[in-house]
C-alpha positions in Angstrom: 0.0 0.0 0.0 1.2 3.5 -0.8 2.2 6.0 1.8 1.6 9.7 1.5 5.3 10.2 1.0 5.2 8.1 -2.1 3.2 10.8 -3.9 4.8 13.6 -6.0 1.8 15.9 -5.8 -0.8 16.5 -3.1 -3.9 18.5 -3.8 -5.7 20.2 -1.0 -9.0 21.9 -0.6 -10.8 23.8 2.2 -10.5 21.8 5.4 -7.9 19.3 4.1 -5.5 17.9 6.7 -1.9 19.1 7.0 0.5 18.1 4.2 3.3 15.7 5.0 6.6 15.6 3.1 5.3 15.7 -0.4 7.4 17.2 -3.2 4.6 19.6 -4.4 1.2 20.7 -3.0 -1.5 22.7 -4.8 -4.6 24.3 -3.2 -7.9 23.9 -5.0 -10.3 26.1 -3.2 -13.8 26.5 -4.6 -14.6 30.0 -5.9 -17.8 32.0 -6.4 -21.0 30.7 -8.0 -23.2 27.7 -7.7 -21.9 24.3 -6.5 -20.6 23.3 -10.0 -19.3 26.7 -11.1 -17.5 27.3 -7.8 -15.5 24.0 -8.0 -14.6 24.6 -11.7 -13.5 28.2 -10.9 -11.3 26.8 -8.1 -9.8 24.3 -10.5 -9.0 27.1 -13.0 -7.5 29.2 -10.3 -5.4 26.4 -8.9 -2.8 26.5 -11.7 -3.1 22.7 -12.2 -2.3 21.4 -15.7 -2.9 18.0 -17.3 0.9 17.4 -17.2 0.7 17.4 -13.3 -1.3 14.2 -13.4 1.4 12.2 -15.1 3.0 11.9 -11.7 1.7 10.2 -8.6 -1.1 12.4 -7.4 -3.2 12.2 -4.2 -6.2 14.2 -3.0 -6.2 15.2 0.6 -9.9 14.9 1.6 -11.4 17.1 4.3 -13.6 15.6 6.9 -17.1 14.6 5.9 -18.5 14.7 2.4 -17.5 18.3 1.5 -14.6 17.2 -0.7 -16.7 15.0 -3.1 -17.4 17.7 -5.7 -13.7 18.7 -5.7 -12.6 15.0 -6.1 -15.1 14.7 -9.0 -13.5 17.7 -10.7 -10.0 16.3 -10.3 -11.0 13.0 -11.8 -12.6 14.7 -14.8 -9.5 16.9 -15.3 -7.1 14.0 -14.9 -9.2 11.8 -17.2 -9.0 9.0 -14.6 -9.5 8.1 -11.0 -6.9 9.5 -8.6 -5.9 8.3 -5.2 -7.2 10.0 -2.1 -6.1 10.3 1.6 -9.1 10.3 4.0 -9.5 9.8 7.7 -5.8 8.8 8.0 -5.8 6.2 5.2 -4.5 6.2 1.6 -7.2 5.0 -0.8 -5.7 3.6 -4.0 -8.6 4.2 -6.3 -6.4 4.4 -9.4 -5.6 0.6 -9.1 -9.2 -0.5 -8.8 -11.0 -2.4 -11.6 -12.3 0.3 -13.8 -15.7 -1.3 -14.7 -16.7 -3.1 -11.5 -17.4 -6.2 -13.6 -17.1 -8.4 -10.5 -20.5 -7.1 -9.3 -23.2 -9.2 -11.0 -26.6 -7.5 -11.5 -30.1 -8.9 -11.8 -30.5 -7.7 -15.4 -32.3 -4.6 -16.6 -35.3 -3.6 -14.6 -38.6 -4.4 -16.2 -39.6 -0.8 -16.3 -37.3 2.1 -17.3 -35.9 3.9 -14.3 -35.6 7.6 -14.7 -34.5 8.3 -11.1 -33.2 6.1 -8.3 -31.3 6.6 -5.1 -28.5 4.7 -3.3 -28.0 5.2 0.4 -29.9 7.2 2.9 -33.5 6.6 4.1 -36.1 5.3 1.6 -37.1 8.3 -0.6 -40.6 9.1 -1.5 -41.4 8.3 -5.1 -37.8 7.2 -5.8 -36.6 3.6 -5.8 -34.0 3.3 -3.1 -31.3 0.7 -2.6 -28.5 0.2 -0.1 -24.9 -1.0 -0.2 -23.6 -3.5 2.2 -25.9 -6.4 1.3 -25.7 -9.5 -0.9 -23.2 -12.4 -1.3 -20.3 -10.1 -2.2 -20.7 -8.1 0.9 -21.1 -4.8 -0.9 -23.7 -4.8 -3.6 -26.6 -7.2 -4.1 -27.5 -8.1 -7.7 -30.8 -6.2 -7.3 -29.1 -3.1 -6.0 -26.5 -3.3 -8.8 -29.2 -3.3 -11.4 -30.8 -0.2 -10.0 -27.5 1.6 -9.7 -26.3 0.5 -13.1 -29.4 1.1 -15.2 -31.1 4.2 -13.7 -30.9 7.1 -16.0 -30.3 9.5 -13.1 -29.0 8.4 -9.6 -29.0 10.3 -6.3 -26.3 9.2 -3.9 -26.7 9.8 -0.2 -23.2 9.0 1.2 -22.2 8.1 4.8 -20.8 10.9 6.9 -17.1 9.9 7.0 -14.8 11.1 4.1 -13.3 7.6 3.7 -16.6 5.8 3.4 -18.2 8.5 1.3 -15.3 8.4 -1.3 -15.3 4.6 -1.4 -19.1 4.6 -2.0 -18.7 7.3 -4.7 -16.0 5.4 -6.6 -17.9 2.1 -6.5 -21.2 3.7 -7.6 -19.5 5.6 -10.5 -17.8 2.4 -11.6 -21.0 0.4 -11.6 -22.6 3.1 -13.8 -19.6 3.2 -16.2 -20.2 3.4 -19.9 -17.2 4.8 -21.9 -16.2 6.5 -18.6 -17.3 6.3 -15.0 -20.7 8.0 -14.7 -21.0 10.1 -11.6 -24.2 10.3 -9.5 -25.9 13.3 -7.9 -24.6 14.2 -4.4 -27.9 14.2 -2.5 -29.2 14.6 1.0 -32.1 12.2 0.4 -34.5 15.0 1.3 -34.9 16.5 -2.1 -38.4 16.7 -3.6 -39.7 14.0 -5.9 -38.1 14.5 -9.3 -40.4 16.1 -11.9 -38.3 15.4 -15.0 -35.1 13.6 -16.1 -33.2 16.9 -15.9 -34.7 18.1 -12.6 -32.0 20.5 -11.2 -33.3 20.2 -7.6 -31.9 16.8 -6.8 -28.5 17.8 -5.3 -25.1 18.4 -6.9 -24.7 16.9 -10.3 -21.2 15.3 -10.0 -21.3 14.1 -13.6 -21.8 17.7 -14.7 -18.7 18.6 -12.6 -16.7 15.8 -14.2 -17.7 16.9 -17.7 -16.9 20.6 -17.1 -13.5 19.6 -15.7 -12.9 17.4 -18.8 -13.9 20.3 -21.0 -11.3 22.5 -19.2 -8.7 19.8 -19.9 -9.6 20.0 -23.6 -9.0 23.8 -23.5 -5.3 23.0 -22.5 -4.9 20.7 -25.5 -6.4 23.2 -27.9 -4.2 25.9 -26.6 -1.1 23.7 -26.9 -1.8 23.1 -30.6 -1.7 26.8 -31.3 1.2 27.6 -29.0 3.8 30.1 -30.0 6.9 28.7 -31.6 10.0 29.4 -29.5 13.7 28.7 -30.2 14.8 25.1 -29.2 16.6 24.6 -26.0 19.5 22.2 -25.5 18.3 18.7 -24.7 19.9 17.1 -21.6 21.6 13.7 -21.7 18.8 12.3 -19.6 16.0 13.5 -21.9 17.9 12.2 -24.9 18.0 8.8 -23.3 14.3 8.9 -22.5 13.6 10.0 -26.1 15.7 7.1 -27.4 13.8 4.6 -25.2 10.5 6.0 -26.4 11.6 5.4 -30.0 11.9 1.7 -29.4 9.0 -0.3 -31.0 6.4 -0.6 -28.3 5.6 -4.1 -29.6 9.1 -5.2 -28.6 8.5 -3.9 -25.1 5.2 -5.6 -24.8 6.8 -8.9 -25.6 9.5 -8.4 -23.1 6.8 -7.6 -20.5 5.3 -11.0 -21.2 2.5 -9.9 -23.6 1.5 -11.3 -27.0 -1.0 -10.4 -29.7 -4.0 -12.3 -30.8 -5.1 -12.8 -34.4 -6.8 -9.4 -34.5 -3.7 -7.5 -33.4 -4.9 -6.9 -29.8 -2.4 -7.6 -27.1 -2.8 -9.1 -23.7 -2.3 -6.6 -20.9 1.0 -7.0 -19.0 -0.9 -6.1 -15.8 -3.3 -9.2 -15.5 -3.6 -8.6 -11.7 -5.7 -5.4 -12.5 -8.3 -7.4 -14.5 -11.2 -9.2 -13.0 -10.6 -12.1 -15.5 -6.9 -12.3 -14.8 -6.0 -10.7 -18.1 -7.3 -13.7 -20.1 -8.8 -11.6 -22.8 -6.7 -9.1 -24.9 -7.4 -5.5 -24.1 -4.4 -3.5 -25.4 -4.4 -1.7 -28.7 -1.2 -0.5 -30.4 -1.4 2.7 -32.3 0.6 4.0 -35.3 2.3 6.7 -33.1 4.2 3.9 -31.2 1.9 4.2 -28.2 -0.5 1.6 -26.7 -3.6 1.7 -24.5 -5.4 -0.9 -22.4 -9.0 0.2 -22.3 -9.4 -1.3 -18.8 -6.2 0.2 -17.2 -5.2 3.4 -19.1 -7.1 6.7 -19.4 -5.0 7.6 -22.5 -2.3 6.2 -24.8 1.1 5.5 -23.3 4.6 5.4 -24.9 7.2 2.8 -24.1 8.7 4.6 -21.1 5.4 5.4 -19.5 4.2 1.8 -20.1 7.3 0.4 -18.4 6.9 2.8 -15.5 3.3 1.7 -14.9 3.8 -2.1 -15.3 7.1 -2.4 -13.4 6.5 0.4 -10.9 9.9 2.0 -11.5 11.1 5.5 -12.3 11.3 6.9 -15.9 15.1 6.6 -15.8 14.9 3.0 -14.7 12.3 2.4 -17.4 14.7 3.8 -20.0 17.4 1.5 -18.7 15.0 -1.5 -18.9 14.1 -0.7 -22.5 17.6 0.0 -23.7 19.6 -2.3 -21.5 17.3 -5.2 -20.4 19.9 -7.4 -18.7 21.0 -4.6 -16.3 17.5 -3.9 -15.1 16.3 -7.5 -15.0 19.2 -8.3 -12.7 18.4 -5.1 -10.6 14.7 -6.1 -10.2 15.7 -9.7 -9.3 18.0 -8.4 -6.6 
């Protein structure tokens, strides 16, 4: 399990606990406006960039549920789940199965569910389910069906930050389509919904995620039109990283124990992250010498980044592995 000192960047918000010895900290304090606007304004004012999330990042959650909207914004901006520190515990959400496939549901409900609720007391006019039941000890098949198939879902989390974040990540994974689908943060006392887009059902955390993802796209668009500046000398270290990234990623995948199937899809070299043990191929190799596992990776990764993630080593060690395999294999064995 990771310790706080294993992270390169810690992100705080109002009420976050003190920061330990982390290389860099950033404060994301909600600004003015409604619940969604204030969080996005805080994200914009924080100075965070997508590049910050290439390192190990942890969110320092305040007590209670007040940090959920900020956490939703960070996940949207990063394009993936990030780890959190809550109630004295590091929660390694980035390593969890992305699709919650281990939770079997009871099939689609017989009637289309516009709104449903998970957690809290039974809500008037809204089908309500609970976590903590069923053979798996977390989600019964009946509850999984309601959570997964309801068009809109209110979530009433428990009072502790750790339990609230764990509930949020599980619910979002159960509702996953192309990405995790976030629920509304609810008190359970909102009025009976009058429409699918009823704005009075709490804080729409999915809207927070999408606005943060849109902000990330602004960075990419700005980068495409960036001003051309004179080149700067490239260090020996960066030359070596560039050399490693130029190695055919298929060669690296083979050295990591992977192989392709007849369709050209590769088996993920991280089978432990897959509910089926990596028995089905899930990695696609792209023409730009990058690869992506649709279950593990939020975006395409080059050879160095892939080796860093699979072997849990630094970029310099990854470059050594790619360019000098005998040296690093012996190092890892030691």
